[in-house]
TORTILO-669102 format. One record per residue (C-alpha): x negated, y negated, z; residue in three letters; chain. Coordinates in steps of 0.2 Angstrom, whole numbers, plus 5000, padded with zeros to 4 digits. Example, Ala and Ser with C-alpha at 12.3 -4.5 7.8 and 13.67 -1.06 7.14 Angstrom:
   px   py   pz torkol nudren
 4938 5022 5039    Ala      A
 4932 5005 5036    Ser      A
***
This chain:
   px   py   pz torkol nudren
 5018 5057 5038    Met      A
 5035 5054 5042    Pro      A
 5046 5048 5026    Thr      A
 5050 5032 5035    Arg      A
 5031 5027 5033    Trp      A
 5028 5032 5016    Leu      A
 5020 5017 5008    His      A
 5008 5011 4994    Gln      A
 4996 4999 5002    Thr      A
 4992 4983 4991    Leu      A
 4981 4975 5005    Tyr      A
 4975 4978 5022    Met      A
 4972 4961 5033    Leu      A
 4969 4972 5049    Gly      A
 4951 4967 5051    Ser      A
 4954 4948 5049    Ala      A
 4951 4940 5066    Pro      A
 4964 4929 5074    Gly      A
 4978 4927 5060    Val      A
 4991 4916 5068    Thr      A
 5010 4917 5066    Ala      A
 5009 4901 5056    Ala      A
 4996 4908 5045    Glu      A
 5005 4924 5042    Ala      A
 5020 4914 5038    Asp      A
 5011 4903 5026    Gln      A
 5003 4920 5017    Met      A
 5021 4925 5015    Ile      A
 5027 4909 5006    Arg      A
 5011 4912 4995    Cys      A
 5016 4930 4991    Val      A
 5034 4925 4988    Gln      A
 5029 4913 4975    Ala      A
 5019 4925 4966    Ala      A
 5031 4939 4967    Ala      A
 5043 4929 4957    Arg      A
 5032 4932 4942    Leu      A
 5036 4950 4943    Trp      A
 5053 4959 4939    Glu      A
 5056 4975 4949    Pro      A
 5045 4987 4941    Met      A
 5047 5006 4938    Arg      A
 5032 5017 4944    Val      A
 5029 5036 4945    Thr      A
 5021 5045 4960    Tyr      A
 5012 5062 4956    Gly      A
 5003 5072 4955    Pro      A
 4996 5077 4971    Ala      A
 4977 5073 4975    Val      A
 4968 5080 4990    Ile      A
 4953 5072 4997    Ser      A
 4943 5075 5014    Ala      A
 4954 5061 5022    Gln      A
 4972 5063 5014    Ser      A
 4984 5071 5002    Val      A
 4989 5057 4991    Thr      A
 5001 5054 4975    Leu      A
 4994 5044 4961    Arg      A
 5004 5030 4954    Val      A
 5007 5025 4936    Ser      A
 5005 5013 4928    Pro      A
 4992 5006 4940    Val      A
 4991 4990 4932    Glu      A
 5007 4981 4939    Pro      A
 5002 4986 4957    Ala      A
 4984 4980 4954    Ala      A
 4990 4963 4948    Gln      A
 5002 4962 4965    Leu      A
 4986 4967 4974    His      A
 4977 4953 4966    Gly      A
 4991 4941 4971    Ala      A
 4991 4946 4989    Val      A
 4971 4946 4990    Leu      A
 4974 4927 4983    Thr      A
 4986 4923 4996    Ala      A
 4976 4929 5010    Ala      A
 4960 4920 5005    Ala      A
 4970 4904 5002    Ala      A
 4977 4903 5019    Val      A
 4963 4911 5030    Ile      A
 4947 4908 5019    Gly      A
 4932 4917 5025    Asp      A
 4941 4926 5037    Arg      A
 4950 4937 5024    Ala      A
 4942 4953 5022    Pro      A
 4932 4953 5006    Pro      A
 4940 4960 4990    Pro      A
 4934 4978 4987    Pro      A
 4920 4980 4974    Asn      A
 4930 4995 4966    Val      A
 4946 4994 4955    Pro      A
 4962 4996 4965    Tyr      A
 4968 5014 4966    Trp      A
 4986 5014 4968    Gly      A
 4993 5029 4978    His      A
 5006 5034 4991    Met      A
 4999 5044 5005    Thr      A
 5008 5059 5011    Leu      A
 4997 5065 5025    Ala      A
 4981 5060 5034    Tyr      A
 4967 5072 5040    Ala      A
 4963 5068 5059    Asn      A
 4949 5081 5059    Ser      A
 4939 5091 5047    Ala      A
 4949 5104 5038    Ile      A
 4946 5119 5026    Asp      A
 4956 5112 5011    Asp      A
 4955 5129 5001    Gly      A
 4973 5135 5009    Pro      A
 4980 5118 5005    Leu      A
 4973 5118 4987    Leu      A
 4980 5135 4985    Ser      A
 4998 5130 4991    Trp      A
 4998 5116 4980    Leu      A
 4993 5125 4965    Ala      A
 5007 5137 4969    Ala      A
 5020 5123 4973    His      A
 5016 5109 4961    Pro      A
 5023 5092 4966    Val      A
 5035 5086 4953    Glu      A
 5031 5068 4949    Pro      A
 5045 5055 4955    Val      A
 5049 5039 4947    Thr      A
 5057 5024 4958    Val      A
 5060 5006 4956    Thr      A
 5049 4995 4967    Val      A
 5061 4980 4971    Arg      A
 5051 4971 4985    Ala      A
 5034 4972 4994    Ile      A
 5033 4971 5012    His      A
 5022 4964 5026    Leu      A
 5020 4976 5040    Val      A
 5009 4976 5056    Arg      A
 5001 4993 5058    Gln      A
 4997 5002 5074    Ser      A
 4990 5019 5077    Tyr      A
 4995 5030 5092    Arg      A
 4998 5048 5095    Asp      A
 4988 5054 5080    Arg      A
 5000 5044 5068    Leu      A
 4999 5027 5058    Phe      A
 5015 5016 5061    Arg      A
 5021 5001 5053    Trp      A
 5033 4988 5061    Ala      A
 5041 4977 5046    Pro      A
 5037 4958 5047    Val      A
 5044 4952 5031    Ala      A
 5051 4959 5014    Ala      A
 5047 4950 4998    Val      A
 5058 4954 4984    Pro      A
 5051 4955 4966    Leu      A
 5059 4944 4952    Gly      A
 5064 4927 4945    Arg      A
 5080 4926 4954    Gly      A
 5073 4928 4971    Gln      A
***
């Protein structure tokens, strides 16, 4: 995945039918109000985890991101009601995706390489969350920024 598209997903609204520009603006305002409750947060990404679909980095602590996830779910439901995708029935799993598989692979060589080249955890400060428009072409996910929502009371 190109580095400019590295991200930690809080919520995918993509399957909601017919979200208007006015509704998106209203969701942004709801998320802005909620984001003021959180100060910028330090999170650590790593170690790497391999699944059938991707290579990801775990995030810790997960609870602040899970709370932001809940705030975004609440904003979507408040604005578009039953058109919002239903909340997942599993706990929020915070992660950053490094690579997506676009076909079946033998993960043995990748597991061996990661064992020989462990990914060191990286700690960063998250200062904002972003609303993006997602598309998929040329075997790549792409994100176009729509709005940045800063975290913190001073915003």
